C-alpha positions in Angstrom: -46.0 -30.7 24.1 -44.4 -27.8 25.5 -40.3 -27.1 23.6 -38.1 -26.3 25.3 -36.9 -22.5 24.8 -33.1 -23.6 23.7 -35.3 -25.8 20.6 -36.8 -23.3 20.0 -34.2 -21.2 19.1 -31.9 -23.7 17.4 -34.8 -23.9 15.3 -35.5 -21.0 14.3 -31.8 -20.5 14.1 -31.8 -23.3 11.5 -34.3 -22.1 10.0 -33.5 -18.7 9.0 -29.9 -20.2 7.6 -32.1 -22.7 5.7 -33.8 -19.5 4.1 -29.9 -17.5 3.2 -28.9 -20.8 1.7 -31.8 -21.5 -0.6 -31.2 -18.3 -1.7 -28.0 -18.2 -2.8 -28.4 -21.5 -4.3 -30.7 -21.1 -6.1 -30.4 -21.4 -10.4 -29.9 -17.9 -11.9 -32.7 -18.1 -15.0 -30.9 -20.2 -17.5 -32.3 -19.1 -21.9 -34.5 -20.8 -24.3 -31.3 -23.0 -25.3 -27.8 -22.2 -25.1 -26.7 -22.6 -28.8 -22.8 -24.1 -28.8 -20.9 -21.8 -31.5 -17.4 -23.1 -31.3 -16.2 -26.7 -33.4 -14.8 -29.0 -30.4 -11.3 -30.2 -30.4 -10.1 -34.0 -29.5 -6.6 -35.2 -28.5 -6.0 -36.1 -32.1 -6.4 -32.8 -33.5 -5.1 -30.7 -30.7 -2.5 -32.9 -30.9 -1.5 -31.6 -34.4 -2.0 -28.4 -34.3 0.7 -28.6 -30.8 3.0 -30.2 -33.9 2.4 -28.2 -36.2 1.3 -30.7 -38.8 -2.5 -29.3 -39.2 -4.0 -26.0 -37.9 -6.5 -23.7 -37.3 -6.4 -22.2 -41.5 -7.7 -25.7 -42.3 -4.8 -26.3 -44.5 -1.6 -29.0 -44.4 0.6 -27.0 -41.3 3.9 -25.7 -42.3 5.3 -29.4 -40.9 2.5 -31.9 -42.2 3.9 -35.4 -43.5 2.7 -38.7 -44.8 3.9 -42.2 -45.5 4.7 -42.7 -49.1 4.3 -46.3 -51.1 6.0 -47.9 -53.9 4.6 -51.2 -54.5 6.1 -53.7 -57.3 3.8 -56.7 -58.0 4.2 -60.0 -59.7 0.8 -61.8 -60.0 -0.4 -65.2 -61.0 -4.0 -65.8 -62.0 -4.6 -69.4 -62.5 -8.5 -69.8 -64.1 -8.5 -73.2 -63.6 -9.4 -73.1 -59.6 -9.9 -69.1 -59.5 -6.3 -68.5 -57.9 -4.6 -65.5 -57.4 -0.3 -65.9 -57.0 1.2 -62.6 -55.6 4.0 -61.7 -54.2 5.0 -57.9 -53.5 7.5 -55.6 -52.5 6.7 -52.4 -50.8 8.9 -49.9 -50.2 7.9 -47.2 -46.9 9.2 -44.1 -47.3 8.5 -42.2 -43.6 8.2 -39.3 -43.7 7.4 -38.9 -39.8 8.8 -37.5 -37.5 9.1 -40.6 -34.9 11.1 -44.2 -35.8 7.9 -46.9 -36.9 8.4 -49.6 -34.9 5.6 -52.1 -36.6 4.1 -52.2 -39.5 0.2 -52.2 -39.8 -0.6 -54.6 -43.1 -4.2 -54.7 -44.7 -5.2 -58.5 -45.4 -9.1 -57.8 -46.9 -8.9 -60.8 -48.3 -9.3 -63.0 -44.9 -13.1 -60.7 -44.8 -14.2 -63.5 -46.5 -12.3 -66.4 -43.7 -14.4 -68.3 -41.8 -14.6 -67.1 -37.7 -13.4 -63.4 -39.0 -15.7 -60.1 -37.7 -17.9 -58.6 -40.4 -19.9 -56.2 -40.5 -22.6 -57.9 -43.5 -22.5 -61.2 -44.7 -20.1 -62.5 -47.2 -21.8 -64.3 -50.5 -18.2 -67.5 -50.2 -16.2 -68.2 -47.1 -13.4 -68.8 -48.6 -9.9 -69.7 -47.3 -8.5 -66.2 -46.8 -5.8 -64.4 -48.1 -2.3 -67.1 -47.6 0.4 -65.1 -46.4 3.8 -67.9 -47.2 5.9 -65.5 -46.6 7.4 -62.1 -45.3 10.3 -60.6 -44.6 11.5 -57.6 -44.5 15.2 -55.5 -45.8 15.6 -58.8 -46.3 15.3 -61.0 -43.0 12.3 -63.4 -43.2 10.1 -63.4 -39.7 8.1 -67.1 -39.0 4.5 -66.3 -40.5 3.9 -70.0 -38.8 4.7 -68.7 -35.5 2.1 -68.4 -32.4 2.5 -64.4 -32.8 2.1 -63.5 -35.9 0.2 -66.1 -37.3 -3.0 -65.1 -35.4 -2.2 -61.2 -37.1 -2.1 -62.5 -40.6 -4.9 -63.8 -40.3 -6.9 -61.2 -39.8 -7.9 -58.1 -42.1 -5.7 -55.6 -40.2 -2.1 -57.3 -38.4 0.1 -55.9 -36.7 3.8 -57.2 -38.0 6.7 -56.0 -35.2 10.1 -54.8 -36.6 13.2 -56.1 -34.5 14.7 -53.0 -36.2 12.5 -50.3 -36.6 12.3 -47.9 -39.1 14.1 -44.6 -38.9 12.3 -41.4 -38.9 12.9 -39.7 -42.7 13.7 -43.5 -43.3 13.3 -46.6 -45.3 12.2 -49.8 -45.3 11.1 -52.2 -47.5 9.2 -55.6 -47.1 8.2 -58.8 -49.2 5.4 -60.5 -49.3 3.7 -63.8 -51.0 0.7 -64.9 -51.2 -2.6 -66.1 -52.7 -6.5 -66.6 -52.6 -9.4 -67.8 -54.0 -11.5 -65.1 -55.6 -14.7 -65.6 -53.8 -17.8 -66.8 -55.7 -20.8 -63.2 -56.3 -23.7 -65.1 -54.9 -26.8 -64.1 -56.8 -24.8 -62.0 -59.4 -24.0 -59.4 -56.4 -20.3 -59.1 -55.4 -18.6 -57.0 -52.1 -16.2 -55.0 -54.0 -15.1 -57.6 -56.2 -15.9 -61.7 -57.2 -16.5 -63.7 -59.6 -19.3 -64.5 -61.9 -19.2 -68.3 -63.0 -15.3 -69.3 -64.7 -15.0 -66.8 -67.3 -14.9 -63.3 -65.6 -13.5 -62.2 -62.4 -13.4 -58.3 -61.1 -10.4 -58.2 -58.0 -9.5 -55.4 -56.2 -8.3 -55.6 -52.0 -5.8 -58.8 -53.9 -2.3 -58.0 -51.9 -1.3 -56.9 -48.9 -0.9 -52.8 -48.6 0.2 -51.2 -46.0 -1.8 -49.6 -43.7 -1.9 -45.4 -42.4 0.5 -43.9 -40.4 -1.0 -40.2 -40.1 -0.2 -37.9 -37.9 -3.8 -37.9 -35.8 -4.1 -41.6 -35.0 -0.6 -43.2 -35.9 -1.0 -46.4 -37.3 -4.4 -47.3 -38.9 -5.8 -50.8 -37.0 -9.6 -50.0 -37.7 -10.4 -53.9 -39.4 -12.4 -53.9 -42.7 -15.9 -55.3 -41.5 -17.5 -54.7 -45.1 -19.5 -51.5 -45.3 -17.4 -48.9 -44.7 -14.1 -48.4 -46.8 -10.7 -47.4 -46.8 -7.7 -45.0 -46.3 -4.7 -45.8 -48.2 -1.5 -44.1 -48.8 -0.7 -42.6 -51.8 2.0 -43.8 -53.9 3.3 -46.1 -56.7 2.6 -49.4 -58.4 4.6 -51.8 -61.1 2.2 -54.4 -61.2 2.8 -56.8 -64.1 -0.2 -59.5 -64.7 0.4 -63.6 -66.2 -2.7 -63.9 -67.4 -3.4 -67.2 -69.9 -3.5 -65.9 -73.6 -7.5 -64.7 -74.6 -8.0 -63.6 -70.7 -8.3 -59.4 -71.4 -7.8 -57.4 -68.3 -8.5 -53.6 -67.6 -6.8 -51.4 -64.7 -5.6 -49.1 -63.1 -3.1 -46.9 -64.5 -1.6 -47.9 -67.5 -0.6 -50.7 -69.4 3.2 -50.7 -70.4 3.4 -53.6 -72.8 0.3 -53.6 -76.0 3.0 -54.5 -78.0 3.2 -58.0 -75.9 -0.3 -58.9 -75.4 -2.7 -57.1 -78.1 -3.3 -57.6 -81.5 -2.0 -55.5 -84.6 -5.5 -54.9 -84.8 -6.5 -53.9 -81.2 -3.9 -52.1 -81.4 -4.0 -49.3 -84.2 -8.1 -49.6 -83.0 -6.8 -47.6 -79.7 -5.0 -45.7 -82.2 -8.1 -43.6 -82.7 -9.7 -43.4 -79.8 -8.8 -39.7 -79.3 -9.7 -38.8 -82.6 -13.3 -38.5 -81.1 -16.3 -38.7 -78.9 -17.7 -41.7 -80.7 -17.4 -44.7 -78.9 -15.6 -47.0 -80.9 -15.5 -50.8 -81.0 -11.6 -52.2 -79.7 -12.8 -56.1 -79.7 -15.9 -56.9 -80.2 -17.8 -60.1 -78.4 -17.1 -62.1 -81.1 -13.4 -61.4 -81.0 -12.4 -64.2 -78.5 -9.4 -66.6 -77.7 -5.4 -66.2 -77.8 -4.6 -65.3 -81.1 -7.7 -62.6 -81.4 -8.4 -60.9 -77.7 -5.0 -61.1 -77.4 -1.5 -62.4 -79.1 -1.4 -65.5 -79.4 0.2 -68.1 -77.1 -0.3 -70.2 -73.8 0.1 -67.0 -71.1 0.9 -62.9 -71.7 2.0 -60.7 -68.7 0.0 -57.8 -68.5 1.9 -54.2 -67.0 0.8 -51.8 -65.5 1.9 -48.6 -63.9 0.3 -46.5 -61.9 1.3 -43.3 -59.7 0.3 -40.7 -57.0 -2.7 -43.8 -56.8 -3.6 -45.0 -53.4 -4.2 -48.7 -54.3 -4.7 -50.8 -57.7 -7.6 -52.8 -58.7 -8.5 -54.8 -62.1 -10.9 -57.2 -63.8 -10.6 -59.3 -66.8 -12.9 -61.9 -69.0 -12.2 -64.3 -71.7 -15.6 -62.7 -73.1 -15.1 -59.3 -72.6 -16.1 -57.1 -75.1 -14.5 -54.0 -75.0 -15.1 -50.3 -76.2 -13.7 -46.7 -75.5 -14.0 -43.6 -75.9 -12.3 -40.0 -74.7 -12.3 -37.1 -72.6 -11.4 -33.5 -72.3 -10.0 -32.6 -69.0 -9.7 -28.9 -68.2 -5.6 -27.8 -68.4 -4.9 -31.8 -69.4 -6.3 -32.9 -72.4 -7.8 -36.0 -74.1 -6.8 -39.3 -72.2 -9.0 -42.9 -73.3 -11.8 -43.8 -71.7 -12.3 -47.9 -71.7 -15.4 -49.6 -71.6 -15.2 -53.4 -70.8 -18.3 -55.4 -70.9 -20.1 -59.1 -71.2 -22.1 -58.9 -75.2 -25.8 -58.9 -72.9 -25.3 -56.3 -71.7 -24.1 -54.2 -74.2 -26.7 -51.7 -74.6 -26.2 -49.6 -71.0 -22.9 -49.7 -71.7 -22.6 -48.0 -75.5 -24.0 -45.3 -73.4 -21.6 -45.8 -70.4 -18.6 -43.8 -72.1 -20.6 -40.4 -72.6 -21.5 -40.5 -69.0 -18.3 -40.9 -67.7 -17.1 -38.8 -69.9 -19.7 -35.7 -68.3 -19.2 -37.0 -65.5 -14.9 -36.7 -65.7 -15.3 -32.7 -67.5 -18.2 -31.9 -65.1 -16.0 -32.6 -62.1 -13.1 -31.5 -63.2 -14.3 -28.2 -64.5 -16.8 -28.0 -60.7 -13.7 -29.0 -58.4 -10.5 -29.3 -59.7 -9.0 -31.3 -63.3 -9.2 -34.9 -62.9 -5.5 -36.3 -62.4 -5.1 -39.7 -64.3 -4.1 -40.3 -67.9 -6.6 -43.0 -68.4 -10.3 -44.0 -67.2 -11.3 -47.4 -67.3 -14.9 -49.7 -66.4 -15.3 -52.8 -65.9 -18.3 -55.2 -66.3 -18.8 -57.6 -63.2 -20.6 -58.5 -60.1 -19.8 -55.6 -58.5 -21.7 -52.7 -59.9 -20.8 -49.8 -58.1 -17.1 -49.4 -57.0 -14.7 -47.3 -57.2 -11.1 -47.3 -57.7 -8.2 -45.3 -58.8 -8.7 -44.5 -62.4 -10.8 -47.9 -62.7 -14.6 -48.2 -61.9 -16.5 -51.6 -61.5 -19.7 -50.2 -62.7 -22.6 -49.8 -65.5 -24.7 -47.3 -66.7 -26.5 -46.4 -63.5 -23.3 -46.0 -61.4 -21.4 -44.6 -63.9 -21.6 -40.8 -62.6 -21.2 -41.6 -59.0 -18.8 -43.7 -59.0 -16.4 -41.4 -61.4 -17.0 -39.0 -58.9 -15.1 -40.8 -56.4 -12.1 -40.4 -58.2 -12.2 -36.7 -56.1 -12.9 -37.8 -53.2 -11.4 -39.8 -51.9 -8.7 -41.1 -55.1 -7.6 -37.6 -55.2 -8.9 -35.8 -51.6 -7.2 -38.7 -49.4 -9.9 -38.3 -47.1 -10.4 -41.8 -44.4 -13.2 -43.6 -45.6 -13.5 -45.6 -42.5 -14.4 -43.1 -40.3 -16.2 -40.4 -41.6 -17.6 -41.7 -44.8 -19.4 -38.3 -45.6 -16.3 -36.7 -46.5 -15.9 -38.9 -49.5 -20.0 -41.0 -50.1 -22.1 -37.7 -48.9 -19.3 -35.2 -51.0 -20.5 -37.9 -53.9 -23.7 -37.5 -53.7 -24.1 -34.0 -53.2 -22.3 -33.1 -56.4 -23.8 -35.9 -58.6 -26.8 -34.0 -58.2 -25.6 -31.0 -60.2 -24.0 -33.3 -62.4 -27.1 -35.3 -63.4 -29.0 -31.9 -63.4 -26.0 -30.1 -65.9 -26.2 -33.6 -68.2 -30.0 -33.3 -69.4 -29.7 -29.1 -69.5 -31.3 -28.9 -65.9 -30.3 -26.1 -63.0 -28.7 -28.3 -60.3 -31.7 -27.8 -57.5 -30.9 -28.7 -53.6 -34.0 -26.8 -52.6 -35.6 -29.2 -49.7 -32.8 -31.4 -49.3 -31.6 -30.0 -46.1 -34.9 -29.1 -44.5 -35.8 -32.8 -44.9 -33.1 -34.2 -42.5 -35.8 -32.8 -39.8 -37.9 -35.4 -40.3 -34.6 -38.1 -39.9 -33.4 -35.7 -37.0 -33.2 -37.6 -33.3 -33.2 -40.8 -34.5 -31.5 -43.2 -32.2 -29.9 -45.4 -34.4 -28.5 -42.3 -36.3 -24.5 -42.1 -35.2 -23.0 -38.4 -35.5 -21.0 -38.0 -38.7 -17.8 -37.7 -36.1 -18.3 -41.9 -35.4 -16.1 -44.0 -36.3 -19.3 -45.2 -39.5 -17.2 -48.9 -38.3 -19.2 -48.8 -35.7 -21.7 -46.1 -36.9 -24.4 -48.4 -35.9 -27.3 -50.0 -37.8 -27.8 -46.4 -40.5 -24.5 -46.6 -41.8 -25.7 -45.7 -45.1 -27.7 -42.4 -43.8 -24.5 -41.8 -42.1 -22.1 -42.1 -45.2 -24.5 -41.3 -48.0 -26.9 -39.0 -47.1 -26.4 -36.4 -44.2 -24.0 -34.7 -45.8 -25.6 -33.4 -49.0 -28.5 -32.5 -46.5 -25.9 -30.3 -44.5 -24.1 -28.9 -47.7 -27.8 -27.5 -48.8 -28.2 -25.9 -45.7 -24.5 -24.6 -45.8 -26.3 -23.2 -49.2 -29.4 -21.7 -47.9 -26.7 -19.2 -45.7 -23.8 -18.1 -48.3 -25.0 -19.2 -52.0 -24.4 -22.8 -52.8 -21.5 -21.2 -55.6 -20.1 -19.6 -52.4 -20.3 -22.9 -51.2 -18.7 -25.2 -54.5 -16.0 -22.0 -55.0 -14.4 -22.9 -51.4 -14.5 -26.8 -51.7 -13.0 -26.1 -55.0 -10.4 -24.7 -53.5 -10.0 -26.9 -50.3 -9.9 -29.8 -52.7 -7.2 -28.5 -54.6 -5.6 -27.4 -51.1 -5.3 -31.7 -50.1 -4.8 -32.9 -53.4 -3.1 -36.1 -52.4 -3.1 -35.5 -49.3 -4.8 -36.6 -46.1 -8.0 -33.7 -44.1 -9.5 -34.6 -41.9 -13.4 -32.7 -40.4 -11.5 -30.1 -38.9 -9.9 -29.5 -41.9 -12.6 -29.5 -43.9 -14.5 -27.1 -41.3 -11.4 -24.6 -40.2 -10.8 -24.4 -44.6 -14.3 -23.8 -45.7 -14.9 -21.1 -42.4 -11.9 -19.3 -44.0 -12.9 -19.5 -47.7 -16.4 -18.4 -47.0 -15.5 -15.5 -44.8 -17.9 -16.4 -41.9 -17.9 -18.4 -38.9 -19.4 -21.2 -39.2 -17.8 -23.6 -36.3 -21.6 -22.9 -34.6 -22.5 -25.0 -38.1 -20.4 -28.0 -37.9 -20.6 -27.9 -34.1 -24.4 -29.0 -35.1 -23.8 -31.1 -38.1 -20.7 -33.0 -37.5 -21.3 -34.0 -33.5 -24.8 -33.7 -33.0 -28.4 -34.7 -34.4 -30.3 -31.9 -33.3 -32.7 -30.2 -36.1 -33.6 -26.0 -36.3 -37.6 -27.1 -36.4 -38.7 -23.6 -37.4 -42.2 -22.5 -37.6 -44.2 -19.1 -37.6 -46.0 -19.1 -33.9 -47.8 -15.7 -35.0 -48.5 -12.9 -37.2 -50.2 -9.6 -36.3 -50.1 -6.2 -38.8 -51.3 -3.0 -38.0 -50.9 0.2 -39.4 -47.9 -0.4 -42.0 -46.4 -2.8 -39.8 -45.9 -6.7 -39.4 -44.1 -8.4 -37.1 -43.9 -12.0 -37.3 -43.0 -14.2 -34.5 -40.4 -17.4 -35.4 -40.0 -20.1 -32.9 -36.7 -22.7 -32.9 -38.0 -26.2 -31.8 -34.5 -28.0 -31.9 -30.9 -26.9 -30.6 -29.3 -25.9 -33.7 -30.0 -22.4 -35.1 -30.6 -21.1 -38.6 -30.2 -17.7 -40.3 -34.6 -16.4 -40.3 -35.8 -16.6 -43.9 -39.2 -15.4 -45.0 -40.6 -15.0 -48.2 -43.5 -12.1 -48.1 -45.7 -12.6 -51.3 -48.1 -9.2 -51.1 -51.6 -8.0 -53.1 -50.9 -7.3 -56.5 -52.3 -3.9 -55.8 -52.1 -1.6 -53.6 -49.9 1.2 -52.0 -45.7 0.7 -52.8 -43.6 -1.4 -50.6 -41.5 0.0 -49.0 -38.0 -0.9 -48.6 -36.4 -2.0 -45.7 -32.5 -2.7 -45.4 -31.7 -6.7 -45.3 -35.7 -7.2 -47.7 -34.7 -8.5 -51.4 -37.6 -7.9 -53.4 -37.4 -11.1 -56.7 -40.1 -9.6 -58.5 -43.4 -6.9 -58.2 -44.7 -8.3 -55.1 -43.1 -11.0 -54.1 -40.0 -9.6 -50.8 -37.0 -11.9 -49.6 -36.2 -10.4 -46.1 -33.0 -11.9 -44.3 -32.2 -11.6 -40.2 -28.4 -14.0 -39.4 -28.1 -16.8 -37.1 -26.4 -13.8 -34.1 -30.8 -13.5 -33.7 -30.3 -16.5 -32.2 -27.2 -16.6 -29.9 -28.9 -15.2 -26.5 -31.0 -17.6 -26.0 -34.4 -17.5 -26.7 -36.2 -19.9 -28.7 -38.8 -16.9 -30.4 -37.7 -14.1 -32.4 -40.0 -11.5 -33.3 -39.0 -10.0 -37.0 -41.1 -6.7 -37.5 -41.5 -5.3 -41.0 -42.4 -1.6 -41.9 -43.3 -2.5 -45.9 -46.2 -0.4 -45.9 -49.8 -0.3 -45.9 -50.6 -2.9 -48.9 -52.0 -6.1 -47.9 -49.7 -8.9 -47.0 -51.0 -12.2 -48.7 -48.9 -14.6 -47.4 -45.9 -15.6 -45.9 -43.3 -18.5 -46.1 -40.5 -19.3 -43.1 -37.3 -21.0 -45.1 -39.4 -20.9 -49.1 -36.1 -23.0 -50.0 -37.0 -25.7 -47.8 -32.7 -25.6 -46.3 -33.3 -25.9 -43.1 -33.9 -28.8 -40.7 -37.8 -28.9 -39.9 -39.4 -31.7 -38.6 -42.8 -30.2 -40.0 -42.1 -27.4 -42.9 -46.1 -27.5 -43.2 -46.3 -24.6 -39.4 -43.8 -22.8 -41.8 -46.2 -20.7 -43.4 -48.7 -17.9 -42.9 -52.3 -18.0 -43.1 -52.0 -21.8 -41.8 -53.8 -23.6 -44.8 -57.2 -25.3 -43.3 -57.2 -28.8 -42.4 -58.8 -30.7 -44.0 
């Protein structure tokens, strides 16, 4: 077929135009990987920066504020029905710059009620928490109304206010409630519960006012079980109406020992601070009214606690009670109460010393323990923490005591960011455990181990609300932060990390830091721009995945090609091991001899910022033979296959 001339001309022009457009639209070559070097800011932290409540120094801003709570609680415990009936007055001081048009209440006992969302199985279904009266500034609300009743059946309830609480103003909530303490299934409770009708651990037991902060306003996250809490700091004045013969351990300090304890018990308590020995205060054979406690039908135990974020307690008519002391730097001696069942006596005889070591060690590591006493109670939950009280046995005592720093003194949002308390705690437990046995704390290989789990679809990033973080909550909350801090120590040194975190803890004592506050604070304390580091650890599930790709040696010059196949960058650290004999080893500026035949050579993370996955390290070390080269010798950087970090490669079996 013969194409008309005009058509041929048109085709030729279009072909030329397509070639031109193709040349113009062809993308430029992109780097092997683009390293993100800034820390993302979400709308919440942007608003806080704009309002001046927080800033890029990582410290509280000039206009930082938080609510203050003052609780007065009177509760009655009925052993026959396992019921607690209470009334409270909560005074809210609104230190914010805006009026509060509602109040968010936390009713955690409703997790045991039927048809309530839960993230784990509860040991028993109960009626939940029954709120029978609610008044604001003396004006009663209809708790059975169509509007309010459904809210009061949830773990997080919104209470609308007819009259808002003015900025810098205050209001009182009067609440009456009751609930039945759930039994512990198979001996294990959900942060509280009872063994039979003789031992009770009581927590999340009163209507709490939720946190209202400068980031999200009211904290409305439900209590689902796995994730923990975010509470206001305040003062508690609590009176517990108990059957005589029942011993109580609680948050805070007992104000009326002469009205509940026998003269013999009070006399024994008066000697607790005299030595480190764990003294018997009440033997397991000393039971009942007139022996374990004063005589009578019922006794009122009165406790107070200042600057605490919660209040919990335990009671039993079969408790043995020991006590010892701890010496807090800058504070002096404080008592440690230990309450347990006789059948658990052997491990609990060591628990006082374990708690003492933790209190003293973490006081030196971070900042002095703030509270005037510490209490350990036996029961269904063997690993849970509240201000100045832990539900714990010997095995968890160090970890649960560590929580007195995060979140009991540094009030992080555990529901969103469990890593800021559980993860930090797991990290510092390594050093405490080592110190207790006279060893040096070692977290080598911890950071590297993340490479083997990195990229799992089951893992949510650390910045994702832990309530909805997926099936790998335990890893997200507990295990990843120690890996992150292991890598940070590999960059700046573990002692520098400890100094910076101590400054962070002191700065945010009894306040509510966010992850951005922590990251920005650490950057300045460590005098490094580590935003790239925080981005990859907090916002992604990426790893470094480094390897030694190639090594060549000629005329005293060794060239090592290091490759990083992951998206997360890291410094390049090479351990060079020389032959025992040979020519002198030439010194280089970025190399340090760790012994006569070993050199540690380091290049900063910046070498990767150009976008390549390969870095060529040139070593002018002289002619002495090199026997072995190891990348990341301390195992601090996440790596999927550590075996390829060594040259020469080990022979395959």
